[in-house]
C-alpha positions as CSV (number, residue, x, y, z in Angstrom):
1,X,59.3,-34.5,37.2
2,X,62.4,-34.7,39.4
3,X,63.5,-31.9,41.7
4,X,65.7,-29.5,39.8
5,X,64.5,-30.1,36.3
6,X,62.4,-32.2,34.0
7,X,62.9,-34.6,31.1
8,X,63.8,-31.8,28.8
9,X,66.7,-30.8,31.0
10,X,65.2,-27.5,32.0
11,X,66.7,-26.2,35.3
12,X,64.3,-25.2,37.9
13,X,66.0,-21.9,38.6
14,X,66.4,-19.9,41.7
15,X,62.8,-18.5,41.6
16,X,61.1,-21.9,41.3
17,X,59.7,-23.3,44.6
18,X,59.0,-27.1,44.4
19,X,58.1,-27.3,48.1
20,X,54.7,-25.6,47.7
21,X,51.8,-26.4,45.3
22,X,51.8,-24.4,42.1
23,X,48.7,-23.7,40.0
24,X,50.3,-24.5,36.6
25,X,51.7,-27.7,37.9
26,X,48.4,-28.7,39.5
27,X,46.7,-28.1,36.2
28,X,49.3,-30.2,34.4
29,X,48.7,-33.1,36.8
30,X,44.9,-32.9,36.2
31,X,45.6,-32.8,32.5
32,X,47.6,-36.1,32.7
33,X,50.9,-34.3,32.1
34,X,54.2,-35.1,33.6
35,X,55.5,-31.7,34.7
36,X,54.6,-31.5,38.4
37,X,56.0,-32.4,41.8
38,X,54.5,-34.6,44.5
39,X,53.2,-31.6,46.4
40,X,51.2,-30.6,43.3
41,X,49.7,-34.1,42.9
42,X,48.7,-34.1,46.5
43,X,47.0,-30.7,46.2
44,X,45.2,-31.9,43.0
45,X,44.0,-35.1,44.7
46,X,42.5,-33.1,47.5
47,X,40.4,-31.2,45.0
48,X,39.4,-34.4,43.3
49,X,38.3,-35.9,46.6
50,X,35.7,-33.2,46.9
51,X,35.0,-32.7,43.2
52,X,35.9,-35.7,41.0
53,X,34.6,-33.7,38.0
54,X,37.7,-31.6,38.1
55,X,39.4,-33.7,35.4
56,X,36.4,-33.1,33.2
57,X,36.7,-29.4,33.7
58,X,40.4,-29.6,32.8
59,X,39.8,-31.7,29.7
60,X,36.9,-29.6,28.4
61,X,38.8,-26.4,29.0
62,X,41.7,-27.7,26.9
63,X,39.4,-28.9,24.1
64,X,37.6,-25.5,24.1
65,X,40.9,-23.7,23.6
66,X,41.8,-25.9,20.7
67,X,38.4,-25.3,19.0
68,X,38.7,-21.5,19.5
69,X,42.1,-21.3,18.0
70,X,41.3,-23.6,15.1
71,X,38.1,-21.6,14.3
72,X,40.1,-18.3,14.4
73,X,42.8,-19.5,12.1
74,X,40.7,-21.6,9.7
75,X,37.4,-19.7,9.6
76,X,38.2,-16.1,10.6
77,X,41.7,-15.8,9.0
78,X,43.4,-14.6,12.2
79,X,47.2,-14.8,12.0
80,X,48.2,-13.2,15.3
81,X,47.6,-14.6,18.7
82,X,48.3,-13.1,22.2
83,X,48.0,-15.9,24.7
84,X,48.0,-14.5,28.2
85,X,48.4,-17.0,31.0
86,X,50.1,-19.7,28.9
87,X,50.3,-22.4,31.5
88,X,52.7,-25.3,31.1
89,X,53.0,-26.7,27.6
90,X,50.6,-29.6,26.8
91,X,49.2,-31.2,23.7
92,X,47.9,-28.9,20.9
93,X,49.3,-25.6,22.2
94,X,48.1,-22.4,20.6
95,X,50.9,-22.1,18.1
96,X,50.6,-25.7,17.0
97,X,46.9,-25.5,16.3
98,X,47.2,-22.1,14.6
99,X,50.2,-23.0,12.5
100,X,48.6,-26.2,11.3
101,X,46.0,-24.0,9.6
102,X,48.4,-21.2,8.6
103,X,52.2,-21.7,9.2
104,X,52.8,-18.0,9.1
105,X,50.8,-17.3,12.3
106,X,52.6,-15.3,15.0
107,X,52.0,-16.2,18.6
108,X,53.1,-14.4,21.8
109,X,52.8,-16.4,25.0
110,X,52.6,-14.4,28.2
111,X,53.1,-15.7,31.7
112,X,54.7,-14.4,34.9
113,X,56.0,-17.7,36.2
114,X,59.6,-18.7,35.5
115,X,58.8,-22.4,35.4
116,X,56.2,-21.9,32.6
117,X,58.5,-19.6,30.6
118,X,61.4,-22.0,30.9
119,X,59.3,-24.8,29.5
120,X,57.7,-22.6,26.8
121,X,61.1,-21.4,25.5
122,X,62.5,-24.9,25.5
123,X,59.5,-26.8,24.1
124,X,57.4,-24.4,22.0
125,X,59.1,-23.8,18.7
126,X,57.5,-22.0,15.8
127,X,57.1,-23.2,12.2
128,X,59.8,-21.5,10.1
129,X,57.2,-19.3,8.3
130,X,55.8,-17.9,11.6
131,X,57.1,-16.9,15.0
132,X,56.7,-17.6,18.7
133,X,57.8,-15.2,21.4
134,X,57.5,-15.2,25.1
135,X,56.7,-12.3,27.5
136,X,57.4,-12.4,31.2
137,X,54.5,-10.3,32.6
138,X,51.5,-10.5,34.9
139,X,48.0,-10.4,33.5
140,X,47.4,-7.5,35.9
141,X,50.1,-5.4,34.1
142,X,48.4,-5.1,30.6
143,X,50.6,-2.1,29.6
144,X,53.8,-4.2,30.0
145,X,52.1,-7.1,28.0
146,X,51.1,-4.8,25.2
147,X,54.5,-3.0,25.0
148,X,56.5,-6.2,24.8
149,X,54.0,-8.1,22.5
150,X,54.3,-5.2,20.0
151,X,57.8,-6.4,19.3
152,X,56.3,-9.4,17.6
153,X,52.7,-8.6,16.8
154,X,51.4,-5.8,14.5
155,X,48.7,-4.1,16.4
156,X,47.4,-2.4,13.3
157,X,46.1,-5.8,12.1
158,X,43.6,-8.1,13.9
159,X,44.9,-10.0,16.9
160,X,43.2,-12.8,18.8
161,X,43.5,-12.2,22.6
162,X,43.3,-15.4,24.6
163,X,42.5,-15.2,28.3
164,X,42.0,-18.9,29.2
165,X,41.5,-19.7,32.9
166,X,43.5,-16.7,34.0
167,X,41.1,-14.0,35.1
168,X,39.9,-16.1,38.0
169,X,43.3,-15.4,39.6
170,X,42.4,-11.8,39.9
171,X,40.2,-11.8,43.1
172,X,38.3,-8.5,42.4
173,X,35.8,-8.8,39.5
174,X,36.0,-5.1,38.7
175,X,39.8,-5.3,38.5
176,X,39.5,-8.3,36.2
177,X,37.1,-6.5,33.9
178,X,39.3,-3.5,33.8
179,X,42.2,-5.7,32.7
180,X,40.2,-7.2,29.9
181,X,39.1,-3.7,28.8
182,X,42.6,-2.3,28.7
183,X,43.9,-5.2,26.6
184,X,40.9,-5.2,24.2
185,X,41.0,-1.4,23.8
186,X,44.5,-1.7,22.4
187,X,43.4,-4.1,19.6
188,X,42.2,-2.9,16.2
189,X,38.7,-3.5,14.8
190,X,38.3,-7.1,13.6
191,X,40.3,-8.5,16.6
192,X,38.9,-11.3,18.8
193,X,38.7,-12.1,22.5
194,X,38.6,-15.8,23.4
195,X,38.1,-16.5,27.1
196,X,37.1,-19.1,29.6
197,X,37.1,-19.5,33.4
198,X,35.8,-21.8,36.1
199,X,32.1,-21.1,36.8
200,X,30.2,-21.1,40.0
201,X,27.6,-23.4,38.6
202,X,28.4,-26.6,40.5
203,X,28.3,-26.4,44.3
204,X,30.9,-29.2,44.6
205,X,33.3,-27.4,42.4
206,X,32.8,-24.2,44.5
207,X,33.4,-26.1,47.7
208,X,36.5,-27.8,46.3
209,X,38.0,-24.4,45.3
210,X,37.2,-22.9,48.7
211,X,39.1,-25.7,50.4
212,X,41.9,-25.4,47.9
213,X,42.2,-21.7,48.3
214,X,42.3,-22.0,52.1
215,X,44.8,-24.8,52.5
216,X,47.0,-25.4,49.4
217,X,49.3,-22.3,49.4
218,X,48.9,-22.0,45.7
219,X,47.4,-18.9,44.1
220,X,43.7,-18.6,45.0
221,X,41.2,-19.1,42.2
222,X,37.8,-17.4,42.1
223,X,35.0,-19.1,40.2
224,X,32.5,-16.7,38.7
225,X,28.9,-16.9,37.5
226,X,28.2,-17.3,33.8
227,X,26.7,-13.8,33.9
228,X,30.0,-12.4,35.3
229,X,32.0,-14.3,32.7
230,X,29.7,-12.9,30.0
231,X,30.4,-9.4,31.3
232,X,34.0,-9.7,30.1
233,X,32.6,-9.5,26.5
234,X,30.7,-6.2,27.0
235,X,30.9,-4.1,23.9
236,X,32.0,-7.0,21.7
237,X,30.1,-9.1,19.2
238,X,29.7,-12.6,20.6
239,X,29.9,-15.5,18.1
240,X,27.2,-18.2,18.5
241,X,26.5,-20.0,20.7
242,X,27.5,-17.2,23.1
243,X,28.9,-17.8,26.6
244,X,28.2,-21.4,27.4
245,X,29.7,-24.4,29.2
246,X,32.9,-25.1,27.3
247,X,31.7,-28.7,26.5
248,X,28.8,-27.1,24.5
249,X,30.8,-24.6,22.5
250,X,31.0,-25.4,18.7
251,X,31.4,-29.1,18.8
252,X,32.7,-30.4,15.4
253,X,30.1,-33.1,15.1
254,X,26.7,-33.6,16.6
255,X,27.1,-35.9,19.6
256,X,24.9,-39.0,20.0
257,X,24.1,-37.7,23.5
258,X,23.6,-34.3,25.0
259,X,27.0,-32.7,25.7
260,X,27.8,-32.8,29.4
261,X,27.6,-29.6,31.5
262,X,30.9,-28.8,33.1
263,X,31.8,-26.0,35.5
264,X,33.9,-24.0,33.0
265,X,32.3,-21.4,30.8
266,X,33.6,-19.5,27.8
267,X,33.0,-17.8,24.5
268,X,34.5,-16.0,21.6
269,X,33.7,-12.4,20.5
270,X,34.8,-10.0,17.7
271,X,35.7,-6.4,18.3
272,X,33.6,-4.3,15.9
């Protein structure tokens, strides 16, 4: 990605800083994308030097998101998705997976980063039968998210709320839980919460994050225990297998070997 834009001709914009590492671009580098700068690659490589399994975390997280969205659209009949913390577009974005199952699905992507939103608006186009919209808002401002998403989504009908890898950017756990509760409270019965986050289950991962948070200049990321991640689903009906390492969540086929354990945990739950 050259300074000032990318292959799609998207201008960087006045608010985009390509001199400091950026969490979305670091993630894009780890996911073998192309939308990052050298400073992002260097930050990612420092993480990999301490924790080589970070690429596995990235890959399993993306695969988990795809399985969650596919299950919701194909098995649960969900036709509305609120994806908060969009990240840079990659393969099998939420609307692509959902609209393959049901082209009429409506998706609202939410992010507070101008780079992400510029890419999303340019590259994420809906099927004609459905709709994609984009909200510029911070996860810590749920009222703004809900107000703007209501222009596209019908909050009298079930909505799938996706909070993938985003709550760890809220340093205080109680604040993160309050954010989830405010968003979920606004959804009708029969809605779903799909969520994952980096977990404090691997000491090397925790150490890599500590060093990253201290030195990179990117937004700090706080890994939480599986019990803490499960706490986000309080009051909801967890679908089997519950909150587990994402590599173990609803694999389509029985693997020949035991699924690997990776330091990212997640689950899917229904609002009664």
